[in-house]
Steps between C-alpha positions, in 0.01 A plus 500: 500500500370642171181458304365665190256467210758382254560803289834683476505772748753743342476496115828600344321576168326806650504726801378337815314638794504312831258581780662383820309451829557283800482459869729714705822316589477248222770667292321740267767763540767245424327388186460872395879546553579199290281621219656853518849346477380322181403822335136547599363846562361462852218690666468417875192503720261655246146551626237330284317825415822621328573175312314559176608865478866400564509220252341721227765760553798263516389282205435801273832666583784384282742594769410175680616230262564222749265254659295625791417362843247667728508405862147555645471657847382259777219730596386538134267203534295628797273696272287405202743631239553279201828356379365345186706674230509220245371739236843659508642194321322574177506875527877532563614168357652374823513173677337537845544260787382481866758366747418415859758445772417308816644292783358295783356663808759350730793603283362864474467513882859385537627753240331785681640383836849488348484841321297669779311696236142598536239335289312756287162366614577504873415765759499530879209263529583255236737199539760411234312173428173689446666752272644228282162321483328825405749562216454142364119560496533841328717353230283192421340658200833593345651160576211327328577673167882491519686358207771395726515429871843483655520346849824611667445292815798265449706711264843650568579840345708328231219254416255779480723689250539178289129437486416860401767480239448154353127434553345836478738696273588203280878571530767246560671723743502845657688763310808647662721772351860394488762778477844374421776755486882518476719717709872565591616432854760785465211742489312368795250231591142526373247647752263214448527142382313185588784297342855624438766303304870580484661404171842664555665160506438457127745584221503875445487640147636830641854365489475462121582847379287443183188447722572744784277780366215269384222351713322176552256603229766511228561205272870469566454483882208258455713272286791519755270412791323218310827323462561485876377174655483661853269778363257244352512295818426810715196593283367141522533494874348844556221424260412174669490673837284792386250285315446292814486769771336778299227262402440431871500873580250552218274225631506669839377819349816721489423767240860627446820304497830684461807309373847665498803370323825673573853498357785751570392780270156398389600519135581161358435175689197606706343662196535191285380264766188712578408487134540125490313444818210730391454292182474182708265651756262630234412144416339461845410854605278740315653822625877530496672834501868554427720796592868570522587746772848600391428534126413862423265588216 
């Protein structure tokens, strides 16, 4: 499934550059998409003769602060161009790694039959099997020096994401952005929400004249709602649900998860509950954004 030389592939202490190559149909584009979702600056299908010039430009430009992955074009290895750029590690103080993506010949044939795509090394006189064998031969020199070889033969898409994340990036999990926001049903439903919770059944501070003009961000309203057992129970139930199912969506590679919490006017109950849920979600998710649709300013 995966082999390597034992060193960490992506070093969090410094900027990392990943050179990515692999046989067509093995999942190179999928790996590139996963890395892009994790904040890498991605360059796709770069010819080898442009590699050193491109890296020199990107690494010397402060605009590109994130880690970098360069997907090398399949036909790049037909010539005698070099891809030995190890000297960049010392010159630009980066961590450089070679990744190689492969799959078994039979699986590659099956994938091309299913997708009906044309293999980049096939032509009118070349069979699919011969094109696959040709590419394996061309990539032998790169495969021999790869820091990590990832075999996708028996991997599902979710398993591939998990391996890239856990084994190659050194992360416990993929990073999704959770946006949790409050709204008022009287002003209309949100246009987009992966999960929507209706909290209108809870005690409403609006009916207390002292609290009517305040919001769920104000101390008096917070203290009022904290004393309501149903409110605390609702928060616990929603939190348990979100922690379980957002975690699953994150593992499956969903980059953005929108969570809506609505009450009648979007001013008291939903605002307070969103703030409480966000605090609990931040213990498990790195990127949680909070907004309150009906609160102006």
